[in-house]
C-alpha positions as CSV (number, residue, x, y, z in Angstrom):
1,K,-18.0,32.6,23.8
2,A,-17.9,29.0,24.8
3,G,-20.8,27.2,23.2
4,D,-20.8,29.5,20.1
5,L,-20.8,28.3,16.5
6,V,-17.4,29.0,14.9
7,I,-18.3,28.0,11.4
8,S,-21.0,26.3,9.4
9,L,-20.1,25.1,5.9
10,P,-23.0,24.0,3.6
11,E,-22.7,20.5,2.1
12,K,-22.5,21.9,-1.5
13,C,-19.2,23.6,-0.5
14,L,-17.6,20.3,0.5
15,L,-15.4,18.4,-1.9
16,T,-16.2,14.7,-1.6
17,T,-16.4,11.6,-3.8
18,D,-19.8,12.9,-5.0
19,T,-18.0,15.9,-6.4
20,V,-15.6,13.5,-8.2
21,L,-18.3,11.3,-9.6
22,S,-20.2,14.3,-11.0
23,S,-17.0,15.5,-12.8
24,C,-15.6,14.2,-16.1
25,L,-13.6,11.6,-14.1
26,G,-16.9,10.0,-13.0
27,E,-17.5,7.7,-16.0
28,Y,-13.9,6.4,-15.9
29,I,-14.2,5.6,-12.2
30,M,-17.6,3.9,-12.7
31,K,-16.2,1.5,-15.3
32,W,-12.7,0.8,-13.9
33,K,-12.2,-2.7,-12.5
34,P,-11.1,-3.6,-9.8
35,P,-12.8,-0.5,-8.3
36,V,-10.5,2.4,-7.1
37,S,-10.5,3.5,-3.5
38,P,-12.3,6.7,-2.5
39,L,-8.9,8.1,-1.6
40,I,-7.5,7.5,-5.1
41,A,-10.6,9.0,-6.7
42,L,-10.1,12.2,-4.6
43,C,-6.3,12.3,-5.4
44,A,-7.0,11.9,-9.1
45,F,-9.6,14.8,-9.0
46,L,-7.2,17.1,-7.2
47,I,-4.4,16.4,-9.7
48,A,-6.7,16.8,-12.7
49,E,-8.2,20.1,-11.4
50,K,-4.7,21.5,-10.5
51,H,-3.6,20.6,-14.1
52,A,-6.7,22.4,-15.5
53,G,-5.4,25.6,-14.0
54,E,-7.6,28.6,-14.9
55,K,-10.3,26.3,-16.3
56,S,-10.9,24.7,-13.0
57,L,-14.0,25.7,-11.0
58,W,-12.0,24.8,-7.9
59,K,-9.1,27.2,-8.8
60,P,-9.7,29.6,-5.8
61,Y,-9.5,26.7,-3.4
62,L,-6.5,25.1,-5.1
63,D,-4.7,28.5,-5.0
64,V,-4.8,28.5,-1.2
65,L,-3.5,24.9,-0.8
66,P,0.1,24.6,0.1
67,K,2.4,24.0,-2.9
68,T,4.6,21.7,-0.8
69,Y,4.1,19.8,2.5
70,T,6.2,19.0,5.5
71,C,4.8,15.5,6.3
72,P,7.5,12.9,6.7
73,V,6.7,11.5,3.3
74,C,8.1,14.8,1.8
75,L,11.2,15.0,4.0
76,E,14.7,14.2,2.6
77,H,16.4,11.1,3.9
78,D,19.0,13.2,5.8
79,V,16.1,14.8,7.7
80,V,14.1,11.6,8.4
81,R,17.1,10.0,10.1
82,L,17.1,12.8,12.7
83,L,13.6,11.9,13.8
84,P,13.1,9.9,17.1
85,E,13.2,6.2,16.4
86,P,9.4,5.3,16.7
87,L,8.5,8.3,14.4
88,R,11.3,7.4,12.0
89,K,9.8,3.9,11.6
90,K,6.3,5.4,11.0
91,A,7.8,7.9,8.5
92,Q,9.2,5.1,6.5
93,E,5.9,3.2,6.6
94,Q,4.2,6.4,5.4
95,R,6.6,6.7,2.4
96,T,6.0,3.0,1.5
97,T,2.2,3.5,1.7
98,V,2.3,6.4,-0.8
99,Q,4.7,4.7,-3.1
100,E,2.6,1.6,-3.2
101,L,-0.5,3.7,-3.7
102,Y,1.1,5.3,-6.7
103,L,2.3,2.0,-8.3
104,S,-1.1,0.4,-7.8
105,S,-2.9,3.3,-9.4
106,K,-0.8,3.9,-12.5
107,A,-3.0,1.7,-14.7
108,F,-6.1,3.6,-13.6
109,F,-4.4,7.0,-14.3
110,S,-3.5,5.7,-17.8
111,S,-7.1,5.0,-18.5
112,L,-7.9,8.7,-18.1
113,Q,-5.7,9.5,-21.2
114,P,-8.8,10.5,-23.4
115,L,-9.4,13.4,-21.1
116,F,-6.0,15.0,-21.6
117,A,-3.9,16.3,-24.5
118,E,-0.7,15.6,-22.6
119,N,0.6,12.2,-21.5
120,T,-1.1,11.1,-18.3
121,G,2.3,9.8,-17.1
122,T,3.6,13.4,-16.8
123,I,0.4,14.7,-15.2
124,F,-0.2,11.9,-12.7
125,N,3.4,11.4,-11.6
126,Y,4.6,10.4,-8.2
127,S,5.2,14.0,-6.9
128,A,1.6,15.0,-8.0
129,L,0.1,12.0,-6.2
130,R,2.2,12.7,-3.1
131,W,1.0,16.3,-3.1
132,A,-2.7,15.2,-3.5
133,W,-2.3,12.5,-0.8
134,C,-0.8,15.1,1.7
135,T,-3.6,17.5,0.9
136,I,-6.2,14.9,1.8
137,N,-4.3,13.5,4.8
138,T,-3.7,16.9,6.4
139,R,-6.9,18.7,5.5
140,T,-9.9,16.4,5.2
141,I,-12.7,16.4,7.8
142,Y,-14.5,13.1,8.7
143,M,-17.8,12.7,6.8
144,K,-19.3,9.2,6.3
145,H,-20.7,8.3,2.9
146,L,-22.7,5.3,1.9
147,Q,-20.7,2.4,0.3
148,R,-20.9,2.5,-3.5
149,E,-20.1,-0.3,-5.9
150,C,-17.9,1.9,-8.1
151,F,-15.4,2.2,-5.1
152,S,-13.4,-0.4,-3.3
153,L,-14.4,-1.4,0.2
154,E,-12.2,1.1,2.0
155,P,-14.4,3.5,4.0
156,D,-15.5,6.6,2.2
157,V,-15.1,9.2,5.0
158,Y,-13.3,12.1,3.4
159,A,-14.4,15.7,2.7
160,L,-12.2,18.6,1.8
161,A,-13.7,21.8,3.3
162,P,-12.6,25.0,1.6
163,Y,-12.2,27.9,4.1
164,L,-12.9,25.7,7.1
165,D,-9.4,24.1,6.7
166,L,-7.8,27.5,7.2
167,L,-8.6,27.2,10.9
168,N,-5.4,26.3,12.8
169,H,-4.8,23.7,15.6
170,S,-4.2,24.5,19.2
171,P,-4.0,21.7,21.8
172,N,-5.4,24.2,24.4
173,V,-8.9,24.6,23.0
174,Q,-11.9,22.3,22.9
175,V,-14.3,22.0,20.0
176,K,-17.2,19.9,18.8
177,A,-17.1,19.2,15.1
178,S,-19.5,17.1,12.9
179,F,-21.8,17.1,10.0
180,N,-25.3,18.3,11.0
181,E,-27.9,16.2,9.2
182,Q,-30.6,18.7,9.9
183,T,-28.9,21.8,8.4
184,R,-26.9,19.7,5.9
185,S,-23.8,21.6,7.0
186,Y,-20.4,20.8,8.6
187,E,-20.4,22.7,11.9
188,I,-17.7,23.5,14.4
189,W,-18.8,24.6,17.9
190,T,-16.3,25.9,20.4
191,N,-16.1,24.9,24.1
192,S,-13.5,27.5,24.8
193,R,-13.8,31.3,24.8
194,C,-11.8,33.5,22.5
195,K,-10.9,37.2,23.0
196,K,-11.8,39.8,20.5
197,Y,-9.1,40.3,17.7
198,K,-7.4,37.0,18.7
199,E,-7.1,34.1,16.3
200,V,-9.8,31.5,16.7
201,F,-8.3,28.0,17.0
202,I,-9.8,24.6,16.7
203,C,-8.4,21.3,18.0
204,Y,-7.6,18.4,15.7
205,G,-7.5,16.0,18.7
206,P,-5.4,15.4,21.8
207,H,-2.3,14.5,19.7
208,D,1.3,14.4,20.8
209,N,3.9,16.1,18.6
210,Q,5.1,13.0,16.9
211,R,1.5,12.3,15.7
212,L,1.0,16.0,14.7
213,L,4.2,15.9,12.6
214,L,3.4,12.5,11.1
215,E,-0.2,13.4,10.1
216,Y,-0.1,17.2,9.6
217,G,3.5,18.2,9.2
218,F,3.8,20.6,12.1
219,V,4.7,20.7,15.9
220,A,2.8,22.4,18.7
221,I,5.1,24.2,21.2
222,D,4.3,23.5,24.9
223,N,1.9,20.8,23.8
224,P,0.2,19.4,27.0
225,H,0.0,16.0,25.2
226,S,3.7,15.9,24.4
227,S,5.2,12.4,24.8
228,V,8.6,10.9,24.3
229,Y,8.5,7.2,23.3
230,V,10.8,4.5,24.6
231,S,11.6,1.7,22.2
232,P,11.9,-1.9,23.4
233,D,15.6,-1.9,22.4
234,T,16.2,1.0,24.8
235,L,14.4,-0.8,27.6
236,L,16.5,-4.0,27.2
237,R,19.9,-2.4,27.3
238,Y,19.5,-1.9,31.1
239,F,18.8,-5.6,31.9
240,P,21.2,-8.5,31.9
241,P,21.1,-10.4,28.6
242,L,21.8,-13.7,30.5
243,D,18.6,-13.4,32.5
244,Q,17.1,-16.9,32.0
245,Q,13.5,-15.5,32.2
246,R,14.2,-12.7,29.7
247,N,12.4,-14.2,26.8
248,A,9.4,-15.3,28.9
249,K,9.2,-11.7,30.3
250,L,9.3,-10.2,26.8
251,S,6.6,-12.6,25.6
252,I,4.4,-11.6,28.5
253,L,4.9,-7.9,27.7
254,K,4.1,-8.5,24.0
255,D,1.0,-10.6,24.7
256,H,-0.4,-7.9,27.1
257,D,0.6,-5.0,24.7
258,F,3.2,-3.6,27.0
259,L,6.0,-3.0,24.5
260,E,4.2,-0.1,22.7
261,N,3.3,3.4,23.9
262,L,5.9,3.5,26.7
263,T,6.4,7.1,27.3
264,F,7.8,10.1,29.3
265,G,5.4,13.0,29.6
266,W,5.2,16.3,31.4
267,D,4.2,14.4,34.6
268,G,7.1,12.0,34.3
269,P,7.3,8.3,33.2
270,S,4.0,6.8,32.2
271,W,2.4,4.0,34.3
272,R,2.9,1.6,31.3
273,L,6.6,2.3,31.1
274,L,7.1,1.8,34.8
275,T,5.0,-1.4,34.7
276,A,7.1,-2.8,31.8
277,L,10.3,-2.0,33.7
278,K,9.0,-3.6,36.9
279,L,8.2,-6.8,35.1
280,L,11.6,-7.0,33.3
281,G,13.3,-6.4,36.7
282,L,11.5,-9.2,38.6
283,G,14.0,-11.5,40.3
284,A,14.0,-15.3,39.7
285,D,12.2,-15.7,43.0
286,E,9.6,-13.0,42.1
287,F,8.8,-14.1,38.5
288,T,5.7,-16.0,39.5
289,C,4.2,-12.7,40.6
290,W,4.2,-11.2,37.0
291,R,0.4,-11.0,36.9
292,R,0.3,-8.9,40.0
293,T,3.0,-6.6,38.5
294,L,0.7,-6.0,35.5
295,L,-2.1,-5.0,37.9
296,G,0.1,-2.4,39.5
297,E,0.9,-4.2,42.8
298,V,4.2,-3.6,44.6
299,I,6.2,-6.9,44.5
300,S,9.3,-5.8,46.6
301,A,11.1,-2.7,47.7
302,R,14.1,-3.9,45.7
303,N,12.0,-4.1,42.5
304,E,10.6,-0.6,43.1
305,Q,14.0,1.0,43.7
306,Q,15.6,-0.8,40.7
307,T,12.7,0.4,38.5
308,L,13.2,4.0,39.5
309,N,17.0,3.8,39.0
310,I,16.6,2.3,35.5
311,T,13.9,4.8,34.5
312,A,16.2,7.6,35.5
313,K,19.0,6.0,33.4
314,I,16.8,5.7,30.4
315,C,15.6,9.3,30.8
316,H,19.2,10.5,30.9
317,F,20.2,8.4,27.9
318,L,17.3,9.9,25.9
319,I,18.3,13.5,27.0
320,E,21.9,12.9,25.8
321,E,20.7,11.4,22.5
322,T,18.3,14.3,22.0
323,Q,21.1,16.9,22.7
324,H,23.4,15.0,20.3
325,V,20.8,15.2,17.5
326,L,20.2,18.9,18.2
327,L,23.9,19.5,17.7
328,Q,23.8,17.6,14.4
329,I,20.8,19.7,13.3
330,S,22.5,23.0,14.0
331,Q,25.6,21.8,12.0
332,L,23.4,20.7,9.1
333,K,21.5,24.0,9.0
334,R,24.7,25.7,8.3
335,S,25.9,23.3,5.5
336,K,22.5,22.4,3.9
337,E,20.7,25.6,3.1
338,N,18.0,23.8,1.1
339,L,16.9,21.7,4.1
340,R,16.7,24.6,6.6
341,N,12.9,24.6,6.9
342,H,12.6,20.8,7.3
343,L,15.5,20.8,9.8
344,A,13.8,23.6,11.8
345,L,10.7,21.4,12.1
346,V,12.7,18.4,13.4
347,E,14.6,20.8,15.7
348,A,11.3,22.1,17.2
349,L,10.2,18.5,17.8
350,R,13.5,17.6,19.5
351,L,13.5,20.7,21.6
352,E,10.0,19.9,22.8
353,D,11.2,16.3,23.6
354,L,14.1,17.7,25.6
355,K,11.8,19.9,27.7
356,V,9.6,16.9,28.5
357,L,12.6,14.7,29.4
358,Q,14.2,17.3,31.6
359,K,10.9,17.7,33.5
360,S,10.7,13.9,33.8
361,A,14.3,13.8,35.1
362,E,13.3,16.3,37.8
363,I,10.3,14.3,38.8
364,L,12.4,11.1,39.0
365,R,15.0,12.9,41.2
366,S,12.2,13.9,43.6
367,S,10.8,10.3,43.6
368,T,14.2,8.8,44.3
369,V,14.7,11.2,47.3
370,A,11.2,10.4,48.6
371,T,11.9,6.7,48.3
């Protein structure tokens, strides 16, 4: 029932930096300078325990972890280029983050050599770090720990929770999750009822599909939080390049944070997207009213109509672009058998985007008729 406890996991079952420090890695972490981050400590522990195989106390947990992940950092270049532009950019940032993490940690990994018969270079290689990073990024729960001198200043907020992390995400449920200081357990309480014999879901947060794919490597179908992002380049293609106030308009939008998070959703274009387009569409005689535009005021009937027309054009451009990519995916699925699973994931994202854009196009048609 709503209000019931779903799961309570005692503190001793959680895998945290405390676990790492009490392992054989602890003394090496304590003396390494400059201090490693809590994230690298956990990554090193996962890699070492996985390498230990049968000898690891954590083997039952390691056995249920995915062998491979579908976060963008694990996707082939041919698949990444099929992602929507804003997500493609974030995917490249994610890859750079993990590569830099690996390069900056190689010296620390080498210092662990006395613990292993094999060369640490073969144990703590890039693919092992990427696997450990994805495990932590997709599965940790938030649990704040006190700052310790043996770690760098990055916040120590990770805990891996065996069994608890088998609960799947649904955007349609509500839960309350936190560490209970009284019971010393991590608890999840549901605010949604669940029928007998049905899977109990939890919610990772009100994330759109691009965020779910980036952080967790999956897409939720009919996600109420689905958003299709519009890049600044796409906005500008519908405005005259010779507009003398163009640069000033762009500066205003940038200064007031109106060039990011411009979206189409199930309820049509977002207020932020419409506001950015209204400001870009101000005539020379209307430009002094830009502050009123940002506050949502109507400047002129011409500006309102032009904004609706351009929004509809952008929507149709994105529909065509999405359909073109879906065609590319279906062709690649036939020719690149080894990429089928990854391509199916991007296809699911793009199909969801298409549904959102088609719904937005309908809403815009109705708005134009009403206007």
